[in-house]
N, C-alpha and C positions, 0 to 999 in steps of 0.2 A: 681667502686665507693665504697668508704669506708662506709659511713653511711649518710642517709638523714632522717631528722625528719619532720613529718607532724602533723597538728592539726585538729581534727574534734570534735567541741565542741557544746553543746546543751543548750537550756534554754527557758524561757518564760518571760513575762513582766506583772507586776502589776502596774497600774497607779493610780495617785491621781486624784480626781475629781476637775476640774477647772471650774465648771459651773458659779460661780460668776464672774470669770475673763472674761469668754466669754461674759457674759451679759454686762459687762462694755464696751466691744468693740462695742456692738450694742446699748448701752444706748442712745448716742446722737441722733441716727437716730430714735429710738423709742420714745424719749422724746418730739420731736417736728416735726410735719409735717404740712406744709402750702401748700395749693393747690389753684391755680387760674384756673377758668373755663372760656373757651371762646367758642363762637359759635354764629351762626346767631339766631335771634329771632325765636323760634319754634323748634330749633334743640334739646333742652332738657337740657340746663344748669341748669335751676331751678329744673328740675326733678332729675338731678344728685346730686344737692345740697340737695334736700329732702331725697335722699337715704343716703347720708353721715351723715345726722343729726340723723339717727336711731341707736339704740343699735344693737348689733350683733343678738340678738334673734328676733328682729323685721325685720331684712333684709330678703328679698326673695332670699336667697342664697341657691339655689337648683340645683342639677344636672339634666339636661334633656337629654334624649337619642335622637339621630337623626341619620340618615343614614351617615352623614358626621363625626360623632364623632369617635374617636379612643381610644384604651386602654390608650394611653399616656394622652389624655385629661382627662380621668377619674382619672388617678393617680395624675395628676396635681391638679385637683379639691380637691381630698382627702388630699393631702399634705398641700395645702393652708388652707383648712377648719380646719384641726387639729391644725395647727400652730396658726391661729388667734383666735381660741376658747381657747387656752391654755394661762394661765397667764394674762387673760383680756387684750390681746394685742389690740383688736379692741376698740376704744373709739369713741363715737359720736362726730361729728365735730360741731364747732360753725361756723355759716355762717355770713360773712360780705357781705351784698348786695351792689352792685355798686350804685343802685338807692337810698339806704339809705345814702351813702356818698354824693351823689348829693343833697339830701334833707337836709342834715346837713348844707351844704353851703347856701341853700335858707333860712332856718330857722334862721341862725345866723346873717343875714344881718341887718344893721341898717334900721329902718323904718318898719321892720316886714312885716306884711301882706300887708300894703299899698305899700311898695316898690315893692313887688312881683306883685301886680296888675298893678302898673305903668310900670313895665317892659313888661308885656303882652300888655299894650296899646302902648308902644313904638314899639314893634314888628309890630304892625298894622298901624303905623304912616308913614308919608312920609319920615321921617328921616332914616328909615330902608333901608338897601341895596336892599331888595327884597319886592315885594308886598305880604303881608301876611294877611290872614283873619281867624279869629276863629269864627266858626258858633255858634250862640246863646251866644254871649259873655256876655251880661248883666246877663243872667241866671247863667253863670259860675261864674261871680264876686260875686253874692249873696252867692253861695256855698263856695267860697274861704274865704269870710269874716267869715264864721262859723269855720274856722280852726285857728283863731287868738290865741287860747290857746296854740297851739304848738309853735308858735313863742315866746310867753312869757316864756314858760318853758325852752326853749333852752337858752334864754337870761339870765336866772338865773344860768345856768351851762354852761358857754361858753367853747368852745373847748380849752383844755389846750395844752401846749407844752409838749414835752417828759420830759423835766427837771421838769416841774410842776407836771407831772404825777408821777414821781418818789418820789416826796415829799408828796403825798397825804396820809392822815391817812386812816385807814381801812374803816371808816364810809363814808368818802368822796368818796373813790374809789368805794365802793358799789353803791353809788348814781349815779356816772358817768357810771358805768357798766350797771346798770338797765336802765338808760336813753338812752345811745347811742348804746347798743347792744340789749337790749330787747324792750324798748318802741319804738325806732326809726323805727324798722321793722313794728310795728303796725301802726305808723303814716304814713309810706309809703303806706301801704295798704289802708288807708283811703283816702290819696291823689289820689291813683290810681283809687279807686272806683268812685271818683268824675270825674276825667279827662277822664276816660275810656268812658264816655258817649258822648264826644265831638270830632269833627273832625276839620281839618284846611286845608287851601290851601296856596300854595306858588308858586310864579313865578318870573322869572327874570324881572327887569325893562328894557324893550327894546321898541324902537319905532315900530319895526316890530315883532309882537308876532307870531313866527312860531311854537311854541310848547304850548300845553294847560297847565294850572296850574296843579301842582302836589298835589294830595290829600294825607294827612297824618292822622294817628291816633294821636290825640293831646297829649296824655300822652307820647307816645313813642317819638314823634317829640320834644316835649318841654324838656324832660329830657335829650335826646341826645344832643340837642343844648346847654343846660346849661352845660352839661359835657364838650362839646367842649370849651365853654367859660372859664370854670375853668382851663382846661389844657393850654389855651392860655394866660390867664391874672391872674389866681389865684382867680378870683371873678366870681360869676354866671351871672352877667348882663353885662359884658364887653367882647367884642370879639376881641379886639385889642391885637396882639401878644406881650407878654413881655417875652423875651428869657430866663430870669433867673427864670421864674415861671412855666415852662412847666412840671415840675415834682411835682407840688403842689398836684395834685389829688393823685398821687402815695404815696406822703408823708402823706396824710390824711389816706390812707389805712394802712400805716405803724403805724400811731398813734393808730388806732383801734386795730391792732394786738398787740401792746405793752400794750394797756389797758386790753385786754383779758389775756395776759401773766402775767401781774401784778396781776390781779384778781385771776388767777388760779395758783399763785406761788406755786411751789412744786408738781403740778399735771402735767400729760402728756398733751401736747398741740396739739390739732387738729383744724385747721382753714381752712375754705374754702371761697374763694372770688368769689362771683357770681355777675357780671362776669367781665373779663378783655376785654376791647374794643380797647385798644391802646397798641401796642407792647412796647412802651417806659416804660409804667407802669410795665409790666412784667419783662423787663430787669432790671429795678430799684430794684424790689423785689428780683430778682435772685441774684443781687449783694449784697443786704443787708442780705438775709437769705439763708444759704447753704441748708436748708431743703425745699426750695420752688421748686415746679414743676408746669408747665403750662399744663393743659389738655384741648384739644379741643373736642367738642362734635359735631358730624356730623350726618346727616340723609339724606336719599334720598329726592330730591327736591319735589316730589309729596306728600310724607308724611308730609314734613314741611308745604306745602301750606294747606294741609288738617287740620293740627293743628292750623293754623291761620284762621280758619273758621269764627271767629268773625269779622275779618277785611274784607272789601269788596275788589274787585280786584284792585281798584285805590289805596287804602291804603296799600295793599301788595306791589304794584309797588313802592310806595313812600318809604316804609320801605327798600326795596332792594336798592333803590337809596342812602339812607342815610348810610346803612351798608356797601355797596360795591361801594363807589365812586371810579371811575376809574382814574380820574385826580385830584391829589392834588397839588395845586400850592401855591407859596408865603408862604412857611413855614407851610402849612396846615398839612403836614405829622407829625408835632410835636404834634398837638392837635386834629385833627379830628379822630374820631374812624375809625379804619381800620381793619376789621375782617380778611381780606385776609392775611395781614401781621402778625396778631396774629397766624393764622393757620400755617404760615411758621415758626414761632418761637416756636410752641408748642413742648413740650417734649413727650407727650403721646397723641395719637389720639384714641378716642372711638367712636363707632357707636351706635346710639340709635334708633333701629328699633321698629316699633309697634309690639306688641305681643298680643296673645289672652287674653281676659278679662282684658286688660289694665295693665297687669303685666310687670315688667321690669327685667326679669331674666337675660337676656344677659348683660344689662348695669350694673346690680348689680355685676355679676361675674367679669366683666372687672374692675370695680372700686376696688373690694376687692383684686383682683390679684395684681394690681399695688400698692395699699396701703401696701400689704404684702411685696412686693419687696422693697418698700421704707424703711421698717423696717429691712428686712433681704435680702440684695442683693444676687442674685444667688441661692435663694431657689429652683427655677425652671429655666429652660433654655428657650431661645427664640424658637418660632415656625418657620416653614419654611417661612411663609409670612413675619414675622418680620425680619428674617435673610436676605432675599432677598431685602426688602425695605431699610434696613440699608445700604446695599451695594450700592443701587441706590442713597441713600441720600449722602453717602460719595463721590460718583462719581461726583455729581453736582459741588463740589468745584474745580474740574478741569477746569470748564468752565471759559473762559475769557470774557464772555458777561457782559456788563455794566449794563444791566437792570435786568436780572433775571437769576439765575442759576438753571438748571434742570438736573437731572440724570435719567438714565433708564437702565434696564437690561432685557435681554430675557432669559428665562429658558425653559427646556422641561417640560413635564407634571409632572415630579418627582422633580421639583424645582432645577434641576442641571443647573448651569449657562452656557449659550452658547455664549453670547456676552454682551458687555457693551457699553454704550455711554453717552455723555453729549452734551448739546447745545454748539456748537463751530464752528469755521470756518473750511473749508476744510483743509485736511492735507497739511502741509508745507506753509500755509498762516499764517500770524501773527495775534494773537488774538487782539481784540479791546482794551483790557486793556493796551496793550503795544504801542498803536498808539495815539499820542497826537497832538493837534493843532499846538503847537510851533515846534514840530519835523517836521511836514509837511511843515511849512513855511520856515524852515531852508534850505530845498531843497537838503539836502545831505543824505537822507535816503530813496532813491527811492525803495529799496527792501521791505520797510514796507508798500507800498501803491500800489494801482492798476493803470493801465495805464489810466483808465477813471479819477481817482482822480487827477493824475498828469497833464494830457493833457487838461482837460476841463477848459476853461478860467473863466466861471461863478463860478465854485467851487473854483478856486484860489482866486477870489475876496471875496467869502464867508469866506474862511479860514483866509485871511488877515484881514478881518473885525473882526472875532472872536478873532484872536490873539491880535489885538489892544485893544479890550475890556478886554480880560483876563489879559493883562499886567498891567491894572489899579488896579487889585485886588491882594492881598497877598494870595497866595495859600498855604503858610506855608509848602513849600517843596513838594507839590503835583504836578503831571502832569495832565493837563486838557485833559483826553482821550475823544474821541467823538464817538457817534453812527452814522454810515453812514446812516442808515435808517431814523433817525430823521433829519439829514441834508438834505437828498434828498427829503423827504416828505415835509419838511418846504419850500424847494425851489419850489417844484411843487404844493404845497397846497393840498396834498393828504394824505390819511391814509393807503396806500397800504403796506401790510406786505411782499410783494414779494421781496422788495429791502433789506431785512435783509441779512447780510453776513453769518450768522451762519446756520448750519444744526440744526434741532431739535434733542433733545436727543434720542427720539425713532427712528427717521430716521437714525441717526448715528449708533445706535445699530443694526438696520436691515442691514445696508450697511456693517458693520464689518463682518457679517456672510458671505456675498457674496464675500467680498474683500479677505478674508483669507481662503475661501473654506470650510466653516463650514457645519454641517449637517442641514437637514431640521428642521423647527420649527413648523410645523403644529401640532395643538393640544397643543402647549406650552402656556407659560404665559408671559405677559408683565408687568413689574413693572416700574412705573414712578412717580416721586415726584409731577408732575402736570398731570391732565388727558389730554390725547392726543387731539390735535386740529383736525380739519376736514381732513387735508391732511394726517397726521400721522394715523388717525383712518382708513382711506381708505387703507393705506398700511398694517396695522395690520389685517384688514378684509381679504385682498387679501392673506396674508401669512398664514392664518388659525389659528391665535392666538385664543385660547379658553377662557382665562380669562385675564382681565386687572385690575390690582390693582393700585390705585392712592390715593394721599393725597388731593391736591388742585383741586377743580372742575374748568374746563375750561368754561368760560362764553359763548362760542359759541353754535352752534347747533349740534356739533359732535355726542353727545350721542343719541339724538332723531332722527337725520336725517341720520347719517352714520351707527352707531353701532346697531340701533334697526330698522330692516327692515323686512317687510312682517309679516309672522306669527312667526318669531323668530328662525326658523330652521337654524342652522349654525351661528347665531349671537354670537359674543363674550359676555361673562358674565362680567358685570362691578361690581367691588367691591371697596367700600370705605375702605381705609386702617384702620386697628385697631391694635394698638401696640405702643411700645416705639420706639423712633427714636433719632438719633443724640447723643449728650453727655449723655442723659438720658438712652439710650440703654446700654451704658457702666456702668453708675452709678447703674443701676438696676440689671444688669446681671453679673457684676464682683464680685465674692465672696470676702468677707473680709478675710475669712479663707478657705482653702481647705476643702471641705465637709467632707472628711475622718478625717482630723485633728480635725475639730470642734466636730464631734461626739465622737471621742476618748476623747477629753478634757472635754466635758460635762458629759459623762457617766463614765469616768475612765476605759473604757473597750477597750482594744486593741485586735482586732479580732485575729491577728496573735498569740499574747500571749495566748489568751484563747484556741486556737487550740493546742498550745504547751502543755498547762496544762492537756489536756485530751488524748493526744496520747503518744505512746511509744517514749521517747526522743531519743532512740538509732536509730530511723528511720529518724531523722531530721538532716539536715545540718545547720550549722551556717554561718554567713556572716562576712565580715571584719568590720562591724559596731557593732558586738556583744562584742568583747573583745579587750583589749589593753594591750600589754605586757610592763610593766615597765622595766623588765630585763629578758633576755633569755640568759643563760650561758650554753654552751655545751662543755664538755671536753672529749677528746678521749686519753686514756693512754695505751701505749704499755708496759705491764709488760714484755712481750717478743714478738718476732715476731709472735708467735702462740696464745698467750693469751692476750686479749684486754678487757679493761673496759671503759665504757662510763658513765659519770655523767652529768645529766641535771638538772639545777636549774632554777626555774621559779618563777617570781612574776608578777601576772597579775591582771587587774582591769576589772570588769564586766561593760560594757557600756549599754547593752540592754539584757533583758531576765532574766530568773531564771535558774541557773545551779546546778544540783545535781550529774552530772556525766560528766567526760571528756573522750573522746576517743582519743587514741594516736596510732601512727604507726611508725615503724622504717623500713627503707629499708636498708638491710644489704647484701653486696655482698661477704662476707667472707665465710668460710667453714660452720660454724654453729652458731646458736643462743641458748644460755643456758637459761637465765632467766632475769627478771627485778624485782626490789624490791624498795619500798619506803625507803628513808633514812632520810627524814625530814617530820614532821607532821604525823608520822606513827600512833599516837594515835587518830588523827582526821579522816584520810582517810584510805581506803583499796584499794588494787590493785588486779584486775583480770588479771592474766598474759596471754600472747598470747598462743593460742592452734594451731596456724598456723604451718605447716610443712615446708613452703617455704616463702621467703621474698615477700612482706612486712609482718612484724609481728605486729599484732594489740593487744592492751590491753586497759583496762579501769581503770580509777581512780574514785572510788565511794567516793564522798565528804561527804556523810551521812547527809548533811543539804543542803538546797537551798541557793545559793549565788545569791544576787539580784544586781540591778544597784547600782554602787558606791562602792560595797564591793570588797575586795582584796582576792586573792587565791595565796598561796605560798606553794611550795613543792619541793622536790628533788627526783630523781629517778636514781638508779644505774643499769646498764645493763651489763651482762657478755657475752662476745662474744669469738669465737674461729676462727682461720684461719690456721689450720694445713697445709692445701694444698697451702697456700699463694696465694689465689685467689682474695683477696680484691683489689678493684680499689683504685687509689692513691689520694683520697681526702675525706675531711669531709665537708658536705654541709648542709645548712639550707634554706628551702623554707619559704618565708615571706608571709603568708596568712592573717595575722592580723597586725595592727600597732604595731611596736616595738620601744620603746625609746632607748634601749641600747642592742645591740646584741654582745655577746662575743663568739668566737670560739677559742678553745684551743687544741693543740696536744702536748702530753708529751711522751718523750722517755728516756730510761736510758742513763746517761752520758757515762758510760763505754762501751756502745754498740750502736754506732751511726747507726741508721736504715734509716734515711731520709736525703735527699739532695735536694737543690733548693726548699725550702718551700716558697710558693708564694700565693698571693691573686688574686682570679678571681671572677668576678660577671657575672651573666647571666640575660638577660632581659626577662626571661620567667621562668616557673616552671618545664620545662623539660630539662634544661641545654643545649639548642640548640643554643641560640643567645648570644655569648660570648662577654664581654667587657673586654679588657685588660687595666688596669689602669697603667699609667706611673710610679706611685709611688707604691712600694710594702709596704703595710701597716702592714705586719706581723713583729712582734718584737720577738727577741730571748733573753731569759734569762736563767740563771742556778741557781738551788736551790735544796738543799737536794739531791745532786748527780743525778739530773735530768735536762734535757734540755727542756725548755718550749717555745713553739711557740704559739704566741697569736695574734688574730685579733679582734679589737674592731671597731664596726660600729654604729654610732648614727643615729637614725631614718632612717633605711634602706627602700628602695622603696618597696611598696606593689607589690606582685606578681613577685618579682625578686627572684633569688636564689644566695646566697652568699656562697663562697667555699674557703677552704684552700687546696691547692694542692701541691704535692711533687713528688719526684722520690725516689723509694726504692733503697737502697744500697744492692747489692746482697750478703748478708752475712748470713750464717746460724746461728741461735741462738745457 
């Protein structure tokens, strides 16, 4: 080998501070946060709203040690606390109460207090669909008449439209804000104080009364009924469904949000809606406001009942009936409150357990954590429970069930996933979503249906009837899929769950382990988006599942009858899920900037560069990202066969780091190395020549100043070489360790003394010249000048980590 050149260059980096730019990236998230709370009465929505209204100093945000806590939880607490205390990031929330929205509809109606009393009389009349009685009604009427001033005040400041709101002067805006955001909450409390003293009864009008009347707490029943009316018709006293008014309640919430935003113009917005009772309202707000999140508040059922101590047993049962109606028919899904559906749509689930001395340390910590992540996604990472439940949540969308999609996973005790499942039909059977009534009646898709479905004459008549009815309706491109369980139970007049086609999600996950020969799961965990039914609970108990995490509670007796047995030894632990789920999981945990990049941009400190600045630069290697060569020109001139000179001219740009010294090396296979010297920029740089006795020969170029990102370094070096014994190998090569825009290799010989023959271009796909590429075109040019023959090779943008070589054959002639 003739000569190979290598580069070993050093440096560090000083960065500019981009804190303002980073803040701009997060500004939209920090400037506006809107939260909807949902949960059953007694779960703690109002408690959560009360926490959010506080300043950070007033919060019970404290770390409490327990046997279950880890160092990771302590670090997470400290990170969140430091971040929220800094720059006044925590702002108290303004609370829009759902009951205040309902009251605004009542107070704005024509007729005022008289119209309200007339509505209460109508509910108790024969014209009403149900038999309804308010106990001590005359006494109640006297108290309602005392609220007439509220109706009159609202009539003076009627609810504006968004357009009118935007045109308000500051004085008018202040009056509306004071009335609808401040005073209305006080008026609601006065209403509540009166109605809270009364109860009511309701029963269906039937000739045969097989069920006793249902007792309700009047305030809760009345406000929930009026809320249903508003969603159905847009008015508080009319329950007839008007399809284009089903979002009126949600639009009134939007109006209140806009009123707050207009009043707080220029300030950071924090709004909490207490509470969301219909999923359509939440979906509407999510479509309108990117900053909106729905948070569910859950609690153990015994704790919830304890908190409802002011209600007797009948009133609690009536409350459960209203909040968790199981069968919603004739469009009721659009306007009846449906807490179960809200739970399913929630972005974040929080658990509000009772604590000593009435404190709410756990709930406060949860709220602060997720508010922090709304401002700065990815500041902390999900815990094991969140990660596993998110997987179960994603799995449920594999289900082809028409009614409900459920996902489940089974893990070992260390939260390592062992199997997954979702509610679906057995393997190789067609999911219900792909089976439709018309397809059945066509009779040419037998592989989609069971033998029973195809051969039973009664079922054939049922499907023919359904197909005839469906054909009268425009499905707008939809297929009318059917649930076999509904068809069969409708035929038999039964409610038997046995006839469902699908396996339950938990059952499916358990069977996957057995099917594919998995390991035992005793002592493991079960994650399911809905708590297991009685049948799946028995299977979990039998398999030795230690902990069961769930989101939606199952209405049956699985928890109390199956999972809590005897004195508790060996019973699985039941845990309501707490954490982010679904799209919110990604929104809250996906960083907007890589953490390392963000810290470097905010501080202007690059750790790697700082280390470079304090260590001996000669001990550090650079990478291909540090330098870029604009020009690298290497010439090898044969003065004679024995005396050789090499000139290397370089123009390079610093891409990263600070450079005050460049290390160089030459691999020379000839007889001896004499010296190297600077021939350009000698007044700026100095050279420490090689002290090596054998090849490769290393030397340093001291730049005498630090060259930083964007600066250029140019120099030339001349090296004197000898080859008296004619040992040198027959090529000149350059290893490409850094990007090079223009590489020039040049070999020069005396014209009168031809030393070389067959001069050619060869490249290698490595830095050891082992993997040769022979180009069909010889790119070496030959020219004559000043009694010299010049062989030249020019390569633009050579490949990184390749070796480019000019090779030849020596003509055996003595000098």
